[in-house]
C-alpha positions as CSV (number, residue, x, y, z in Angstrom):
1,M,-24.4,-20.1,148.5
2,S,-21.2,-21.9,149.2
3,I,-20.6,-25.2,151.1
4,N,-17.6,-26.6,153.0
5,I,-15.2,-28.5,150.7
6,C,-15.0,-31.2,153.4
7,R,-18.7,-31.6,154.2
8,D,-18.0,-33.7,157.3
9,N,-16.7,-30.5,158.8
10,H,-19.7,-28.5,160.1
11,D,-17.7,-25.5,161.4
12,P,-19.4,-22.3,160.1
13,F,-16.0,-20.6,160.1
14,Y,-14.4,-23.3,158.0
15,R,-12.4,-21.3,155.4
16,Y,-12.4,-23.8,152.5
17,K,-15.5,-23.3,150.5
18,M,-16.8,-24.4,147.1
19,P,-20.1,-23.9,145.1
20,P,-22.6,-26.7,145.3
21,I,-23.0,-28.8,142.1
22,Q,-25.5,-27.4,139.6
23,A,-26.8,-29.8,137.1
24,K,-29.4,-29.9,134.4
25,V,-30.9,-32.8,132.5
26,E,-30.9,-32.4,128.7
27,G,-32.4,-34.4,125.8
28,R,-34.7,-37.4,126.0
29,G,-34.7,-41.1,125.3
30,N,-31.3,-42.7,124.6
31,G,-29.7,-39.3,124.2
32,I,-30.6,-38.0,127.6
33,K,-27.6,-36.4,129.4
34,T,-26.8,-34.4,132.5
35,A,-24.9,-31.1,132.1
36,V,-22.8,-30.2,135.1
37,L,-23.2,-26.4,134.7
38,N,-20.6,-25.1,137.1
39,L,-18.0,-27.9,137.0
40,S,-15.3,-25.3,136.2
41,D,-16.1,-23.3,139.3
42,V,-16.0,-26.4,141.5
43,A,-12.7,-27.5,139.9
44,R,-11.1,-24.1,140.6
45,A,-12.2,-24.2,144.2
46,L,-10.6,-27.7,144.6
47,N,-7.5,-26.6,142.5
48,R,-8.0,-29.6,140.2
49,P,-8.6,-29.8,136.4
50,P,-12.3,-30.2,135.6
51,Q,-11.5,-33.2,133.5
52,Y,-10.5,-35.1,136.6
53,I,-13.8,-34.6,138.3
54,L,-15.7,-35.4,135.1
55,K,-13.8,-38.6,134.6
56,Y,-14.4,-39.5,138.2
57,F,-18.1,-39.1,137.8
58,G,-18.0,-41.3,134.7
59,F,-16.0,-44.1,136.5
60,E,-18.2,-44.0,139.6
61,L,-21.5,-43.8,137.8
62,G,-20.7,-46.2,135.0
63,A,-21.5,-43.5,132.4
64,Q,-19.9,-42.0,129.4
65,T,-18.7,-38.4,129.8
66,S,-17.7,-35.6,127.4
67,G,-16.3,-32.2,128.0
68,N,-15.1,-29.1,126.3
69,I,-12.6,-26.9,128.3
70,E,-13.0,-24.0,125.9
71,T,-16.8,-23.7,126.2
72,E,-16.7,-25.2,129.8
73,R,-19.5,-27.6,128.9
74,Y,-19.3,-30.9,130.7
75,L,-21.8,-33.8,130.2
76,V,-22.5,-37.1,131.9
77,N,-24.7,-39.6,130.1
78,G,-28.0,-40.4,131.9
79,V,-30.0,-38.7,134.5
80,H,-28.1,-37.7,137.6
81,E,-29.6,-35.4,140.3
82,P,-27.3,-32.6,141.8
83,A,-27.5,-34.2,145.2
84,K,-26.2,-37.5,143.8
85,L,-23.4,-35.8,142.0
86,Q,-22.5,-34.0,145.1
87,D,-22.2,-37.3,147.0
88,V,-20.0,-38.7,144.3
89,L,-17.9,-35.5,144.4
90,D,-17.3,-36.1,148.2
91,G,-15.6,-39.4,147.2
92,F,-13.3,-37.5,144.8
93,I,-12.5,-34.9,147.4
94,N,-11.6,-37.6,150.0
95,K,-9.4,-39.6,147.6
96,F,-7.8,-37.0,145.4
97,V,-8.0,-33.6,147.2
98,L,-7.9,-33.8,151.0
99,C,-4.6,-34.4,152.8
100,G,-4.5,-37.9,154.2
101,S,-2.9,-36.6,157.4
102,C,-4.5,-33.2,158.3
103,K,-7.6,-33.4,156.0
104,N,-6.7,-30.0,154.6
105,P,-7.6,-29.4,150.9
106,E,-4.5,-27.3,150.3
107,T,-2.8,-30.0,148.2
108,E,-1.2,-30.5,144.9
109,I,-0.9,-33.7,142.9
110,I,2.7,-34.8,142.5
111,I,3.8,-37.6,140.1
112,T,7.0,-39.2,141.5
113,K,9.8,-40.7,139.5
114,N,8.4,-44.2,140.2
115,E,5.0,-43.2,138.6
116,D,3.3,-42.9,142.0
117,L,0.7,-40.3,142.8
118,V,0.9,-38.3,146.0
119,R,-1.0,-35.4,147.5
120,D,1.5,-32.8,148.6
121,C,0.0,-30.8,151.4
122,K,1.0,-27.1,151.6
123,A,-0.5,-26.8,155.1
124,C,1.2,-29.6,157.1
125,G,3.9,-30.6,154.6
126,K,3.0,-34.3,154.5
127,R,2.8,-36.3,151.3
128,T,0.2,-39.0,151.2
129,P,-0.2,-41.5,148.4
130,M,-3.3,-42.0,146.3
131,D,-4.9,-45.3,145.4
132,L,-3.3,-46.4,142.1
133,R,-5.9,-49.1,141.7
134,H,-8.6,-46.5,141.0
135,K,-9.2,-45.9,137.2
136,L,-8.8,-42.1,137.7
137,S,-5.3,-42.6,138.9
138,S,-4.4,-44.2,135.5
139,F,-6.0,-41.2,133.8
140,I,-4.0,-38.7,135.9
141,L,-0.8,-40.5,135.1
142,K,-1.5,-40.3,131.4
143,N,-2.8,-36.7,131.7
144,P,-0.8,-34.8,134.4
145,P,-2.3,-31.5,135.7
146,D,0.1,-29.4,133.6
147,S,-0.8,-31.1,130.4
148,L,-4.5,-30.3,130.8
149,A,-3.9,-26.6,131.5
150,G,-3.4,-25.9,127.8
151,S,-1.9,-22.7,126.2
152,K,-4.7,-20.6,127.7
153,K,-4.3,-21.4,131.3
154,K,-7.0,-20.0,133.6
155,K,-5.9,-18.4,136.8
156,K,-5.9,-20.9,139.7
157,S,-6.4,-20.0,143.2
158,A,-3.2,-20.0,145.2
159,T,-4.8,-22.6,147.5
160,A,-8.0,-24.5,147.5
161,S,-9.5,-21.9,149.8
162,A,-11.0,-20.0,146.9
163,N,-14.6,-19.3,147.8
164,V,-16.1,-19.4,144.2
165,R,-19.7,-19.1,143.5
166,G,-21.4,-21.3,141.0
167,G,-21.4,-20.8,137.2
168,G,-24.1,-22.1,134.9
169,V,-26.9,-20.2,133.1
170,S,-29.6,-20.0,135.7
171,I,-31.5,-16.8,136.5
172,S,-29.6,-16.8,139.8
173,D,-26.3,-16.6,137.9
174,I,-27.7,-14.0,135.6
175,A,-28.5,-11.9,138.6
176,Q,-24.9,-12.2,139.8
177,G,-23.7,-11.0,136.5
178,K,-21.7,-14.2,135.7
179,S,-21.4,-16.1,132.5
180,S,-21.0,-19.8,132.1
181,Q,-17.3,-19.1,132.1
182,G,-17.5,-17.4,135.4
183,G,-15.7,-14.3,134.1
184,E,-16.1,-10.7,135.2
185,E,-16.5,-7.8,132.7
186,D,-13.5,-6.9,130.7
187,D,-14.3,-3.3,129.9
188,E,-10.9,-2.6,128.3
189,A,-11.0,-5.4,125.7
190,P,-12.1,-4.3,122.2
191,A,-14.6,-6.5,120.4
192,D,-11.8,-8.2,118.3
193,Y,-9.4,-8.6,121.2
194,D,-8.1,-12.2,121.4
195,D,-5.4,-12.2,124.1
196,D,-4.8,-11.0,127.6
197,D,-1.0,-11.2,127.4
198,A,-0.5,-7.4,127.6
199,L,-2.7,-7.2,130.7
200,A,-0.9,-10.2,132.2
201,R,2.5,-8.5,131.6
202,E,1.2,-5.3,133.3
203,I,0.1,-7.3,136.3
204,K,3.4,-9.1,136.6
205,A,5.3,-5.8,136.3
206,A,3.2,-4.3,139.0
207,A,3.7,-7.3,141.2
208,S,7.4,-7.2,140.8
209,K,7.4,-3.6,142.0
210,L,5.3,-4.5,145.0
211,E,7.9,-7.1,146.0
212,T,10.5,-4.4,146.4
213,I,8.4,-2.3,148.9
214,E,9.5,-2.7,152.5
215,V,6.7,-2.5,155.0
216,K,7.6,-1.9,158.6
217,D,5.8,-3.8,161.3
218,D,4.8,-0.6,163.2
219,E,3.3,1.0,160.1
220,W,0.8,-1.7,159.2
221,A,-0.4,-4.8,160.9
222,V,-3.4,-7.2,161.0
223,D,-4.9,-8.2,164.3
224,M,-4.5,-12.0,164.2
225,S,-6.0,-12.7,167.6
226,E,-8.6,-15.4,167.8
227,E,-11.3,-12.9,168.5
228,A,-10.4,-10.7,165.6
229,I,-10.3,-13.6,163.2
230,R,-13.7,-14.8,164.3
231,Q,-15.1,-11.3,164.0
232,R,-13.8,-11.0,160.4
233,A,-15.2,-14.4,159.5
234,L,-18.6,-13.4,160.9
235,E,-18.5,-10.2,158.9
236,L,-17.8,-12.2,155.7
237,Q,-20.6,-14.6,156.6
238,V,-23.1,-11.8,157.1
239,A,-22.0,-10.2,153.8
240,G,-22.4,-13.5,152.0
241,A,-25.8,-14.1,153.5
242,A,-26.9,-10.6,152.3
243,M,-25.7,-11.3,148.8
244,D,-27.5,-14.7,148.7
245,A,-30.7,-13.0,149.9
246,E,-30.4,-10.4,147.1
247,T,-29.8,-13.0,144.5
248,S,-32.6,-15.1,145.7
249,K,-35.0,-12.2,145.3
250,L,-33.9,-11.6,141.8
251,D,-34.2,-15.3,141.1
252,E,-37.7,-15.3,142.4
253,Y,-38.6,-12.2,140.3
254,G,-37.4,-13.9,137.1
255,E,-39.1,-17.1,137.8
256,W,-42.4,-15.2,138.7
257,I,-42.3,-13.4,135.3
258,L,-41.7,-16.6,133.3
259,K,-44.4,-18.5,135.2
260,E,-47.0,-15.7,134.8
261,A,-46.1,-15.2,131.1
262,G,-46.5,-18.8,130.1
263,E,-44.5,-20.8,127.6
264,D,-45.1,-18.4,124.7
265,K,-45.1,-15.3,126.9
266,E,-48.6,-14.5,125.8
267,N,-49.7,-13.6,129.3
268,L,-46.8,-11.4,130.3
269,P,-47.5,-9.3,133.4
270,S,-48.2,-5.6,132.6
271,D,-45.6,-3.0,133.3
272,V,-47.6,-1.9,136.4
273,E,-47.6,-5.5,137.7
274,L,-43.9,-5.9,136.9
275,Y,-43.2,-2.7,138.9
276,K,-45.4,-3.6,141.8
277,K,-43.7,-7.1,142.1
278,A,-40.3,-5.5,142.1
279,V,-41.4,-3.1,144.9
280,E,-42.8,-6.1,146.8
281,L,-39.5,-7.9,146.6
282,D,-37.5,-4.7,147.3
283,I,-35.2,-5.1,144.3
284,L,-35.8,-1.8,142.4
285,G,-32.5,-0.5,143.9
286,E,-30.6,-3.5,142.4
287,P,-29.2,-2.7,138.9
288,K,-29.2,-6.5,138.1
289,I,-33.0,-6.4,137.9
290,A,-32.4,-4.9,134.4
291,C,-30.5,-8.1,133.3
292,V,-33.3,-10.3,134.5
293,L,-36.0,-8.2,132.8
294,A,-34.1,-8.3,129.5
295,Q,-34.1,-12.1,129.5
296,C,-37.6,-12.7,130.8
297,I,-40.0,-10.3,129.0
298,F,-38.9,-10.4,125.4
299,T,-39.9,-12.7,122.5
300,E,-38.7,-12.9,118.9
301,D,-40.6,-9.6,118.4
302,I,-38.1,-7.8,120.7
303,V,-37.7,-4.8,118.4
304,E,-41.4,-3.8,118.6
305,E,-41.6,-4.8,122.3
306,I,-38.9,-2.4,123.4
307,S,-41.0,0.7,122.6
308,E,-44.0,-0.9,124.4
309,H,-42.1,-1.1,127.6
310,A,-40.0,2.1,127.2
311,P,-41.8,4.2,129.9
312,F,-41.3,1.3,132.4
313,F,-37.6,0.9,131.5
314,T,-36.9,4.7,131.8
315,K,-38.6,4.7,135.2
316,V,-36.6,1.7,136.6
317,F,-33.2,2.4,135.0
318,V,-32.0,5.3,137.1
319,D,-28.3,5.1,136.3
320,T,-25.7,3.6,133.9
321,E,-25.3,0.4,135.9
322,Y,-28.9,-0.5,135.0
323,E,-28.2,0.2,131.4
324,K,-25.0,-2.0,131.4
325,N,-27.0,-4.8,133.0
326,F,-29.9,-4.4,130.5
327,L,-27.5,-4.6,127.5
328,G,-25.9,-7.6,129.1
329,G,-29.3,-9.3,129.5
330,I,-30.0,-8.6,125.8
331,E,-26.6,-10.0,124.9
332,R,-27.6,-13.3,126.7
333,F,-31.1,-13.3,125.2
334,L,-29.6,-13.1,121.7
335,G,-26.4,-15.0,122.1
336,L,-27.6,-17.9,124.2
337,E,-31.4,-18.2,123.5
338,H,-32.2,-16.6,120.1
339,K,-29.1,-16.7,117.9
340,E,-31.2,-16.2,114.9
341,L,-32.1,-12.7,116.1
342,I,-28.5,-11.5,116.4
343,P,-28.7,-9.7,113.0
344,T,-31.5,-7.6,114.5
345,L,-29.2,-6.0,117.1
346,P,-28.7,-2.7,115.2
347,K,-32.5,-2.3,115.1
348,I,-32.7,-3.1,118.8
349,L,-30.0,-0.5,119.6
350,V,-31.8,2.1,117.5
351,K,-34.9,1.6,119.6
352,L,-33.0,1.9,122.8
353,Y,-31.3,5.0,121.6
354,N,-34.4,6.7,120.2
355,D,-36.5,5.9,123.2
356,D,-33.8,7.2,125.6
357,I,-33.6,3.8,127.4
358,V,-29.8,3.5,127.1
359,S,-27.4,6.4,126.7
360,E,-25.3,6.8,123.6
361,E,-22.1,6.4,125.7
362,E,-23.2,3.0,127.0
363,I,-24.3,1.8,123.5
364,M,-20.9,2.9,122.1
365,R,-19.1,1.0,124.9
366,F,-21.2,-2.1,124.4
367,G,-20.7,-2.1,120.6
368,T,-16.9,-1.6,120.7
369,K,-15.7,-3.7,123.6
370,S,-16.3,-7.4,124.1
371,S,-16.9,-8.8,127.6
372,K,-17.2,-12.2,129.3
373,K,-19.3,-10.9,132.2
374,F,-22.6,-12.1,130.8
375,V,-21.7,-14.7,128.1
376,P,-18.6,-16.6,127.0
377,K,-16.1,-14.3,125.2
378,D,-16.6,-15.9,121.8
379,V,-20.4,-15.3,122.0
380,S,-19.9,-11.7,123.1
381,K,-17.7,-11.0,120.1
382,K,-20.3,-12.5,117.8
383,V,-23.2,-10.5,119.3
384,R,-21.3,-7.2,119.6
385,R,-19.9,-7.4,116.1
386,A,-23.5,-7.3,114.8
387,A,-23.8,-3.8,116.4
388,K,-21.2,-2.4,114.0
389,P,-23.7,-0.7,111.5
390,F,-25.3,1.3,114.3
391,I,-22.0,2.1,116.0
392,T,-20.6,3.3,112.7
393,W,-23.6,5.6,112.3
394,L,-23.2,7.0,115.8
395,Q,-19.5,7.7,115.1
396,N,-20.3,9.4,111.8
397,A,-23.1,11.4,113.5
398,E,-20.6,12.7,116.1
399,S,-18.2,13.7,113.4
400,D,-20.9,15.6,111.5
401,D,-21.9,17.4,114.7
402,E,-18.2,18.5,115.3
403,S,-17.9,19.7,111.8
404,D,-21.1,21.8,112.1
405,E,-19.8,23.3,115.3
406,E,-16.6,24.3,113.6
C-alpha cells in the first residue's frame, strides 16, 4: 500500500506516492530502540538522503539515532509507534520537501553562496527558503546531499513521484520478493561480483543511442486528454489494489502458519492443512507462496524436514518460479534468521536435488550467482558461497556424464 506524500491532499489520483513508515521495537529496558525498517524506500520516494529523515526524527523526538547506509539499518532510541513517526515525517515533508509555493514535492535542496538553504521546485520553478533555525538545517549545511551519496550511489528517482513500496523484513515484504535493501534480483551477477559499473556503462551506452532516435509525431503519441489520464490512473489504482490483496493473502498465510505452529514450531500444521489453507486463500497459483513456506515451516532440523514435506512441495511447486522463490526463502531463513545453519546449505541442496523438489538448473543458478532480491547482497554472497561444495559436485558429475557419452 502507498500513501500520498502530502497527506493533506486526499485526491485518489494524486501522483506523488510513498510507502507508509514501517517500524519495529527492538531490545528491552534502557537499550530499547525502534528500527525504521523501510526508511531507505521512504527517502527514495521523497528524493532525500535517509540520514536527513533519521536526524529529523531524532531532533523532533528528543532521541538519539544511529544509521548504517550500507546495511540500510536505521534506529531511533526509545519506543515510537509507526503512526507517531508518520506524523513526525509529515513535518519533515512540509519543511524540507514540499515547494513553499505550489506544494509540489518535486524539489531539490540547494545551498546558496550565502549558506542559505532553498527548495528548488522543478514543477513551478520557484525557490523557497528553509528555516535555518531548525537543527536539521545546520546538519544539511554540514552534510550536503551530494556528500552523503557516497561512492556507491543508489539510483534516485528523477522526481519525487516514485511510487516505491516499503522495504523491511516482514512476511508481506517476503511475499513481494524484496529484501531490506529493496533490490530486485540480479540474475547476471556471479556470487563474487562486487560492482555494477559494467552494467551501468551498458545502460548509459544504450541511453545515448536512444537519444539519437527521431520519433515523428504521427508515428507514436500518447493521449493526454483529461479523460485518458484519469483512465490510466484508474487502471494503475486497480492493478495496485490487486497486488495489495495478493500480498495481504500471502501475509495472512504466513502469519497463520506461525500462529498455529507456536514458538518452537512443535504444532506445525500438517501438509494437508497447509494445502487446504492455501486453497482457501486462493494463493496456490502465486509462486511467492514458496518463499513464505520456506521461512515459516522449518526449524534448525531443516535438513531432515525437507524430505518430510517433499510430496507437498512437489505438488505445489509447478514451475521454476516456485523453485526460485523457495530457494530465496531458504536464503532468508539461513542468512537472516539462522546464520549458524549456513554451513548446512550443501546438505539442504542435496535433499532438494535428490527429492526432485528443485531442478538441477535452478540449484546451479542459485549457487553461482548472487542476488539482492531476497536478502542484502553481502548476505547473499555469504549464503551462496556455502553452496560451493555441492555445485562443484554437480559440475563434475556433468563432466563425467559427457565423457561417458563420448
